[in-house]
N, C-alpha and C positions, 0 to 999 in steps of 0.2 A: 202430192199423193191424195187421193180422195179421202174425205173425212171418214167415210164408213169403213175404211180399212183399219183405222186406229184401234178398234176394240177387238180385232180378231186375234185369236190365240192359236191353240194347238191344232194340228192336223187331224183329219179324219183317219188318215193312215195310221195314226197311233192307236186309235181305238181298235182297228182291225188287228193291229199287231198283237194286241193282248190276247187275241184268240189263237193260241198255239194250235198247230195242225198236226194231227197224229194219224198214222196209218193204223187201221184196226182190222182185225180178222176175228170172225166168230169162232168160239170154241165151246162155249157152254150150251146147254139145252135151251131152246127158245122159251121165252115167257110170253104170256098173253096179256100182260098188263097194258093198259091203254096209255099212250103218250105220243107226243109229236117230237121227233128228233129235231133239235135246233142246232145244227152244226156251226162251226166257227166261222169267224170272219177270216179273211184271207191273209194269213201271216206267214212269215217264214216258218218252215216246218219245224216242229219240235222233234228232237231225236228220240223222245220217249215212244217206244212201240207198245201199244196196248192191245189186248185181246178183248174185244167187246162186240156185242150184238148190234144189229140194226134197231131201228125204232121198235120197241117191244110190241106195239100194237099190230105189227105186220110180220112178226117173226115166223108165225106159223105158215106164211106163204112163201118162205124163202130159206135157202141154205147155201152156204158157200162164202168164199172170201169177198171182201168189199172194202171200199175206202170210205171212212166217215171223217168228220171234222170235229175236233174237240175245241170248244170255245172257251177262251179265257179273255180277260180284259182286252178289248179289241181296238182296231184302228183300220181305217181305210186310207187310200192314197191322200185324200184331202185332209183328213184329220192329222196325219203325221206332219204334213208340211206346216201346220199351225204351231209346231213346237217352238220354233224360233220366236213366235209371238209371245209365248209365255215369258221368255227371257226379255223380250222387247218391252213388254208392258210395264214400263215404269222403271223401277229400280232393278238393276241387275240382280242384286242379292235377293230381292223379293221374288223375282221370277224363278231363280234357282231353288229357293225354299219351296215354292209352290210345286215345282216339278218333282223335287225329291219327296215331298210329303204325299203327293198324288200317287207316286209309285209305291211308297212304303205302306200307306194306309190301305190301298186297294189290295196289295199283296196280303197284308195282315187280315183284312176282312174276308178275302177269298179263303184263307186257311180256316177262319172261324166258321164260315158258312159250310165248308166241306166237312168240318168236324161234327156238324149236326146231322149228318147222314144217318138215317135209321136211329135217331136219338131215343125213340120210344119203341124200337124194334120193328116199326112199320116202314115200308119202302114207299117213298113219294117221289114222283117223277116231274113235278112242276114246282116252281118257286111259290106260286100262289097256294098250292096244297100244303107246302111246308109252313107257310105263313098262317094258314088257317089252323093247323095243328098247334102252333105256338101261341098265336094271338087271338084266335077265334075268328068270327066272321068278318070283323073289321079289318083284320090282317089280310084276309083273302081278297076283300074288295079293294083294299089299298094297293096291293101288289098288282092286281088286274089293271087298276087305273094307271098306276105309274108305268107299267109295261106298255100299255097302249099309247101313253104320251110319248114314251121313249121310241116306240116303233114308228109312230106317225111322224114325230119330229125328225127322227133319223132319216126316214125315207124322203121327206120333203127336202132335207139337206142334200141327200144323195142325188135327187133329181136336178137340183141347182148345180151341184158339182159336175155331174155328167154333162149337162147342157153347156156349161162353161168350158169344159175340156174339149167337147166336140166343136164348139165355136172357135176355140183357140187354134185348133188344127185347120179349120176352114179358112180363117182370115190370113193364114200364111200363104195360101194359094189364090185367094180371092179378096181383092181389096174393095170390092163394091159393097160388101156387107149386105147382100140381098136377102140372105137367110138370117133370121133373127134368133136371139137366144131362146125365145119362147118356142120357136119351131124345133130347135134342137131338143129342148126339154120334152116336147110332145113326141118326137121320134124315140127318145129314150123310154118314154112312158108306154108307147106301143110295144117296144121290146119286152118291157117288164110284164105287160098284160099277157103276152104270149107265154113267157116263162111261168107265169102264175097259174097257168092251166095244168101244169104238172102236179101230180097229187101230193107230193111231199118234197122236202129238201134233198132227200136221198136221191131222188130222180135227177138232181142236178150235180151229182158227185163229180162227174168228169168235167163239167163246166167249172165247178169250184176248184178242181185241180189246176185248171188253166189259170183261174184267178189267183191261185197261190203263187204260181210262177210269175205272174204279172206284178204281184206285190213285191216280190224279191227284186224284179227288174226295176220297178219304180223306185224302190229304196236306194239301190245301187246308183241309179241314174241321178237321183236328187242329190245325194251326198257328193258324188264325184263331180257333178257340174257346179255345185256350190263352191267346192274347193277350187275348181278351175276358174270360175268367174271371180272368186275372191282374190285370187293371185293376179288376175289381169287388171283389177281395179286399182286406181290410185288410192292407196289406203288413207291418205290425208283427207280425201273427200268423203269418207264413210263416217256418218254422224251417228252416235249412239245415244243422243238425247231425244226424249219424246217431244213431239211437236203438238201444238194445239193449246187451247185454253185449259185452265185448271179443271173446269167442269168436264171437258172432253177427256182429259187424262184420268180423272177420278172414275167416271162411268166406264171408261175403257178398261180400267183395272177390275171393276165389278163384273163387267161382261166377260172378262178373261177368266174369272173364277168359275163361271158356268161352263165355259169352254173346256177348262181343265177337267171338270167332272164328266163332260161329254167324252173327252178323249180316253179317260180311264174306265168309262162305264162298260158294263157287260149285261147285267140284268137277267141272265139266264143260266147261272152256274148250276143250280140244282137239276135243270133239264139236261145239262151235259153230264153231270155226275151219274145220272140214272143209266147211262150207257157204258160206264167204265166197269171192267171186269174186277172180280175180287182178287186181292183185298182192295175194295173200292177206295177207302180213305187213303191208304198208303199210296196207291197209284195216282189218286187225285193230287195229293201233296207233291208228288214228283212232277206231275204235269204242270202244276202251278209254279213250282220252282223253275222249271225249264222255260216256261212262258215269260216269267219276269226277268230271267237272265237275258233273254233275247231283247226284251223291252228296254232294259237298261242300256244295252249296247247300241241299239238302233235309235230309240227315241232321243236319248240324251245326245248321241252323236249329231243327229240332224238338228237338234235344238241349238247346240252351241256352234256348230259349223255354219248354220244358216244365219245366226245372229252375228257371228264374226264376219261373215262374208258381206252382208248387206246392212248391218246395223239397224237403226230404227226405221229405215225405209223398206224393210223386208215386207214383201207382199203376203197377205193372208194365205194365199196359195203359193208356196215357195217357188214352184215352177215358173210362175209369172214374173219372178224377179230375175230369172236367168235370161241371158241375152244371146250368147253365141256358144257353140254353133247351133244352127236351127234344128238339125235332125235329131239330136238327143232330146230336145224339148218336145218335139212332135212325138217321139217314141214314148217319153214319160207320160204324155197325155193319153196316148193309146193304152198304155199299161193301166192308167187310172180309170179309164172308161170301162175296160173289161173287168177290172177288179171290183169296182163299186157296183157293177151290175149284179154280181153274186151277192154282194153285201145287202143290196135292196131285198133280195129274196129271203135272206136269213131273217131280216127284221120285219117282214110283212107276215111271216108264218104264224106268230102268236095271234095276230088279229084274224087271220084266216081260220085258225083252229077254233076260236070262239064262234065265228060265223058258221063253220061247218057243224059244230055241236048243235046249233040252233036250226040250221036250214037243210042240212043234208039228211037223207033218209037212210039210217044205218042198216035197215033190213035189206036194202037194195045194194047192188054193186055200185062202186064208185063210178063205173062206166055206164051206168044206166042213164037213159036220156034225161030223166028228171034231175038226177044229181049233176050231170054235166051242165045242163042249163042253169041250175042253181049256182054252180061254181062260177060259170061265166058271168052271171049277174052280179054276185057280190065281189068278185075280183075286179070286175069292170068299174063298179061304184068306187071301190077303194082306190084303184089306180087313177081314175079320172079325178077324184078328189085331191089326191096327192099332187098330181100333175098340174091341176088348176091353181092350187095354192102356190106351188113352186114357180109357175109361170107369172102369176100375178105379183108376187112379192119376192123377187129373186135375190134376197139379201142373205147370202150363205152363212156368214158368221153370226148374224143375229139369231138365226134358228139353232145354230150349234150351241150357243150360250144358253138360250132358253130351254132347249131340250135337255141339256146337261143339268141345269139347275133344278128344273121341275121333275124330270123323269129319272135320270141316272143317280143323282145325289141321294135320294131316299133309298133306292134299291141297293146301291153299291157302297155307300159310305155310312149310312145311318142304321138301316134295318139289321144288317149282319151283326153289328156290335150289340144292338139291343136284344136280338134273338138269343145270342150267346149268353148274355147275362141272365135272361129269363129262364133259359133251359138249364144251364150248367150251375148257376149261382156260385161262382168261384169263391173260395175262401180267401184267396190272395187279394188283399185290398189294392195292390198295384194294378191288377187286371181291371178292377172296377174303375179306378182313376183313369186308366188309358182309354177304356171303352167310352166312358161318359165324356171324356175330353174330346174324343173323335166325334161323337154324336153332337156335342154342343158346337164345336167348331164348324162342322159341315152343315148343321142346321142354319147357322149364320151365313155360310157360303151359299146355300140354296136360296135364301131370302135376298141377299145382296146380288147374287148372280142373276136372279130373275128381274130385279130392279134395273140392273145395267142393261140386260138384253131387251126388256120391254121399252126402255127409254130410247134405245137405238132403233128399234123397229118403228116406233112412233115417229122419230125424226126422219128415218129413211122414207116412210110413207108420205111425209110432208114434202121432202126434197125431190122425190121421184114419183112419177106417175105409175099407176098400176099397169102391169104388162109392159113396162119400159124395157127397151132393148139395151141392156147394159153392155 
């Protein structure tokens, strides 16, 4: 097995999974507050039915039923398949502890963050605005920085994942390998550039609905085929011991820490809560509970089944570990491509929003020639940049780990606990101990995860040429 597979952990699918999907219908009067709706990643639908408006900034242009997506800790097809790697990375017990802790801590922090809704009576529709109200200007700038790192790193990872899935389908029918991985990444980039011209994520609601169905299809296929292949294998040949040198194992574990953060990251919970109908907190708590119930069933099932089926040889992308029959593997890759296409759009929107605030002329229509040209310009620059990096350094799991450690760990594991202590100042000393422990542990995780990820990126760039057709 290639060395660079050793440090991969959780699937992108898992991240998307955390984003529960809810059908929503408008019922209250429109508000004209400014915000950008950042719907969820494509997850199995949550049973919770919420009544909520569309992006408030556009409410006065619209009335009637619609479907929006409520985002919780998310996952996409690629993230989910890394779950078995959390278990694989070293000691079985350590992998299980990491998996359980990631679930519990992000559930707890999501509750804490949701509880700060209108903490001072004012409604804030962005994470960065909430951070400014609590921590001041440094909080605002920090959240902006971490969100952009998360967005950019996530979408580089998605480009690599999509290109790999497209190539996996291609090589089934063409053994000549005339089309390279980079060309498939570019094809996916062109698709994303076209979708980026739509004014907001709400414009993609029907596509996102299709992505949701593909997420469910991918999950069912991955779990079913893992069980099927696992029963066909000679169990005596399945090895559960890690391979490689001590250094490789150690840095693999460090990289896995960052991947776990990536898998459970969300980074946009306040933006989602801004769309939930009253009673906002109560409905948000219900949604979080539903989302994490689904996560526990799906993530954990795939983690343990994948590890049981293939042991330490499990591929970073679980579908690549499957062998027969061919048609479910092709189907799973198709599901993955469609699903993460929607995922890309969700995570590029925070960047687009910042650029729109700077470059678009608000006094003119979004369809004015000047605004259309401006949008084409900045979306093209963003998409070309992401595509170029993904094609040059197509090391999927390296970016998963780095993005998780630097971007999602501060936003989803550290800041919510710190913000709650600063705002609520709880009298219960146990709450202080729990929150400070979470912050301390995941600060270490962020540092160690970054070290592991950077080490593997450096090694991979030495071992592989830029733009190498992997």
